[in-house]
N, C-alpha and C positions, 0 to 999 in steps of 0.2 A: 504494500499499500504506499502510495506516495504521501509525503508529509504536507505538500502544498506550500505556497509562498510564505504564509503566516507563520509556519512552523519550521521554516528552514533557517538554519543559523549561518553566520559567515563561515564558521568552520566547515560546514557541509559544502558550501560553495567553493572554499579554497581546496578541500580534498577532491572534489569532483573535477575542478580545473587542473589540479596537479596530475590526476590520472589521465586526463586528456593529453597533457604534455608528454607523459611517459608513453602512452599509446602511440603518439605521433612519432616520438623518438624510436620506438621499436619497429613501427610499420614503415617509416620513411628515413632510415638512418642517414642516407646521403644528403637529403634535403635538410634534415635537422642539423647536421654537421655544418652545412653551408650557412645556415642561420647564425651559427656560433663562431664562424671563422673570424679571426682577428683582422680588422681593417686598419692598415697602417697609413696614417694621413699626417703629413707634416704641415701643420697650419702656419708655420713660419715662412716656408719657402714655396708653397704651392698656391696657385691661383685657385680661389674657390669663392662661392658666394656665402655671405653670412648665414643664410638659411642652411647651407650644406653642413657648416660647422655645428649649428645648433641642432640639426637632425642627428648628426653623429653623437654629439654629447648626450642628447636624450636617449639615444639607442644604448649608449654605455650605462646610463642610469638604469634603464629597463633590465639590461643584462645583470647588473648588480642586484636588483630587486628579485629577479627570477632565481639567481644563484642562492640568495638568502632564503627564499621561500623553499626551494628544493632541499637545501641543507637542513633547514628547520624540520621539514617533513621526514627527512631521513633520520634525524636525531630523535624525533618523537615517535618513530615507528610507523608513521603514515605511509611512507614510501619504502621500497626495498633498499637495503643498504648497498646493494651492488650496482646501483645506477650511477653511471659516470657522469659528472657534471663537467662540462668542457670550458665553462667560462668562470672567471674569478668572482 
């Protein structure tokens, strides 16, 4: 039986979204790895738009948040401990 929106906690949502990430990583490892690749940009010597730098920096913040989320889930036992986290 489904809980419904009124009875769904943020923890329920976080667990469900984490499982989706894990499923995506397992089903599409190549694409998942591409999402996690390090992009090396030298903002001091490269011509770029300010929006490109902002987009890059926001992406790095998202990576940090996802990494923290996954590490926390592994530590709490919500996620398997053998899941490899590719970003810092």
